[in-house]
C-alpha positions in Angstrom: 10.4 106.8 199.7 12.2 105.7 197.6 15.6 107.2 196.1 17.3 105.0 193.1 20.0 106.0 190.7 21.9 105.2 186.9 25.0 106.3 187.4 25.3 107.2 183.4 22.4 107.1 181.3 22.4 109.8 178.6 25.7 111.5 179.6 24.8 112.1 182.9 23.7 110.6 186.3 19.9 110.5 186.9 18.3 110.8 190.7 14.6 109.8 191.4 12.9 110.0 194.9 9.8 108.5 195.2 6.9 108.7 198.1 4.2 106.4 198.2 3.1 104.0 201.1 4.3 101.2 199.5 7.8 100.6 199.3 7.3 97.1 197.6 5.1 98.3 194.6 8.2 101.4 194.3 10.6 98.7 193.9 9.0 96.8 191.4 8.6 100.5 189.6 11.9 101.3 189.7 12.6 98.9 187.0 10.1 99.6 184.6 11.9 103.5 184.6 15.0 102.1 184.0 13.7 99.9 181.0 12.9 102.6 179.8 15.6 105.1 180.1 18.0 102.6 178.9 15.7 101.6 175.7 15.3 105.3 174.5 19.4 105.5 175.5 19.5 102.4 172.8 17.7 104.7 170.5 18.4 107.9 170.4 22.3 108.0 171.3 24.0 108.8 168.3 27.6 107.5 170.5 26.3 103.8 170.3 27.0 102.7 167.4 23.8 99.6 167.0 21.6 102.8 167.9 18.7 103.9 165.6 20.6 107.3 165.6 23.8 105.8 165.0 22.8 102.9 162.2 20.3 105.7 160.9 22.4 106.2 157.3 21.0 109.6 155.3 23.5 109.1 152.7 21.5 108.9 149.5 18.3 110.2 148.0 16.7 106.9 149.0 13.9 106.5 151.4 15.4 105.0 154.7 13.0 102.9 156.8 12.8 104.2 160.9 10.8 103.0 163.2 7.3 104.1 164.9 8.2 105.6 167.8 11.2 106.8 166.3 9.5 108.7 163.2 7.4 110.2 165.7 10.4 112.0 167.2 11.4 113.1 163.7 7.6 114.8 163.3 8.3 116.5 167.1 11.7 117.4 165.9 10.0 119.6 163.3 6.9 121.3 165.6 9.8 122.3 167.3 12.2 123.7 164.7 9.0 125.3 163.3 8.3 127.4 166.7 11.7 128.5 167.4 12.2 129.5 164.1 14.9 127.3 163.3 17.0 127.4 166.4 16.4 124.3 167.2 17.3 121.9 165.0 18.8 118.5 165.4 20.6 118.8 162.4 22.7 121.1 163.3 22.3 122.4 159.6 18.6 122.5 157.9 16.0 120.0 159.2 14.4 121.0 156.7 16.7 119.1 154.5 14.8 116.1 155.7 12.3 114.5 153.6 9.2 112.7 155.0 7.4 109.8 152.2 5.5 109.0 155.3 5.9 108.3 159.0 7.9 105.0 159.0 10.2 106.6 155.7 12.5 109.7 155.5 15.9 110.6 153.0 17.4 113.8 152.8 18.3 116.0 149.0 21.2 116.7 150.3 23.6 113.9 151.7 25.1 112.6 153.8 22.9 114.3 156.8 23.1 113.0 161.1 21.3 114.2 163.7 21.9 115.2 167.4 19.2 114.4 169.7 21.3 116.3 172.8 19.0 119.2 173.5 16.3 116.6 173.3 16.6 113.5 175.0 17.0 113.7 178.6 13.3 116.1 177.7 11.8 113.3 176.2 12.4 110.5 178.9 10.7 112.4 181.2 7.4 113.3 179.3 7.8 109.6 179.4 9.4 109.0 183.1 5.9 111.0 184.0 3.6 109.2 182.3 4.7 105.9 183.7 4.7 107.7 187.5 0.6 108.8 186.4 -0.2 106.0 185.6 1.4 104.1 188.6 -0.9 106.8 190.7 2.7 108.3 192.3 1.5 111.9 193.1 4.8 113.4 194.2 8.7 112.2 193.1 12.1 114.7 192.4 14.0 113.3 189.4 17.3 115.1 188.7 18.8 114.6 185.4 22.7 115.4 185.7 21.5 119.1 187.5 20.6 120.1 184.5 16.9 118.9 183.7 15.1 118.4 187.3 11.5 117.5 187.0 9.3 118.2 190.9 6.0 116.1 190.4 3.1 117.0 193.3 5.6 118.5 196.7 8.2 117.2 199.2 7.1 115.0 201.9 7.4 118.6 204.0 6.3 121.1 201.7 4.7 122.6 199.5 7.0 122.2 196.8 10.4 120.8 195.5 12.7 123.6 196.2 16.5 124.0 193.6 19.0 126.5 193.9 20.6 127.0 190.7 24.0 128.1 191.3 26.8 130.3 190.2 29.4 128.2 188.7 32.0 129.8 189.4 31.7 131.1 193.1 29.4 128.6 194.1 27.0 131.8 194.8 23.2 130.9 194.8 21.8 133.1 191.4 17.8 131.9 192.0 15.5 129.4 194.2 12.9 127.9 192.2 9.7 126.2 193.5 8.5 123.1 191.2 5.4 121.8 191.8 4.5 119.3 188.8 6.3 121.7 186.9 10.8 121.0 184.9 13.2 123.1 185.1 16.2 122.4 182.7 18.8 124.6 181.9 21.5 125.6 179.6 25.4 127.0 180.2 28.5 127.4 179.3 31.1 127.5 182.1 35.5 128.1 182.4 35.0 124.1 181.6 32.3 123.3 179.7 31.7 125.6 176.9 31.1 126.1 173.0 29.5 123.2 173.3 26.2 124.7 172.1 25.9 125.3 167.6 23.6 128.0 166.5 22.2 126.1 163.0 21.7 130.2 161.3 25.3 131.0 161.9 27.1 127.9 162.3 28.9 129.6 164.8 29.2 128.0 168.6 27.6 130.3 171.2 30.8 130.6 173.9 29.2 133.5 176.6 29.7 132.9 179.9 26.4 133.0 181.0 23.1 130.5 182.2 19.5 130.5 180.4 16.9 128.6 182.6 13.5 127.6 181.2 10.6 125.9 183.9 7.4 125.0 182.0 4.5 122.2 182.8 6.3 119.4 180.4 9.3 118.5 180.3 10.3 118.3 176.8 9.8 122.1 176.1 11.8 122.9 179.0 14.6 121.2 177.5 14.4 122.3 173.7 14.0 125.4 174.5 16.8 126.5 177.6 19.2 125.7 175.1 17.5 128.0 171.9 17.8 130.5 174.9 21.6 130.5 174.7 21.4 131.3 170.7 18.0 133.1 171.0 18.8 137.2 171.0 15.6 139.1 173.2 13.3 139.5 170.0 13.5 135.8 168.3 12.7 134.7 172.4 9.7 136.6 172.8 8.6 135.3 169.2 9.6 131.7 170.4 7.5 132.4 173.2 3.9 132.9 171.8 4.0 129.3 170.7 3.5 127.9 174.3 2.3 128.0 177.5 3.3 129.4 180.6 7.2 129.2 180.2 9.5 131.1 182.2 12.5 131.8 181.0 15.6 133.8 182.8 18.8 134.6 181.5 22.1 134.5 184.0 25.2 136.1 182.8 28.6 135.3 184.7 
């Protein structure tokens, strides 16, 4: 077993367990994973002035270049924007204002426009790590991304899955226990200390309801995106959105 952690990446702590008989092999695989996390942060962290997300200046109608991967990411975001009936929107305004000239150039008809990957980046990173582990023949692993995005691959050495408890932040009592096996649990919440951080792009208002939403999905990116969407969607919207995604499990807990 190998335990690795990064105290601060993508705005939170990253913890990981990998199960494999060859410890030396895991020691070599860990830097591959950390390098990938750092690379993605350098691309998507809008608070880092050197990142591609921060340097992208959609301040005129003139097309600006983006890297191939960044262009693919934007196409993914457009797909989620459409599948969630515009509740997932990295512009926090109107994603349709972004115009794609090809996969390498974009512009906006209504500048200025900024991009926020806060509800996307961790899920995208988990998906990349998932690919690294599968290519590296790691069949059992557990990843905790700041307690809000948790992926279980395979099973615990002494069980048939990875057990994760969801606690009420006010009482510390258990709200639920999840069994993760080749799927991801993503959580979004409003608590007394951390509230009003999720905006509804359709209304422009921040959600202040004291609640927790969880999504379990075999696709870590789906889980990440939808846990935020579930915070602002109403029951009818959730039903409609669910038709666009396979085998997701969503829950809402009122605090």
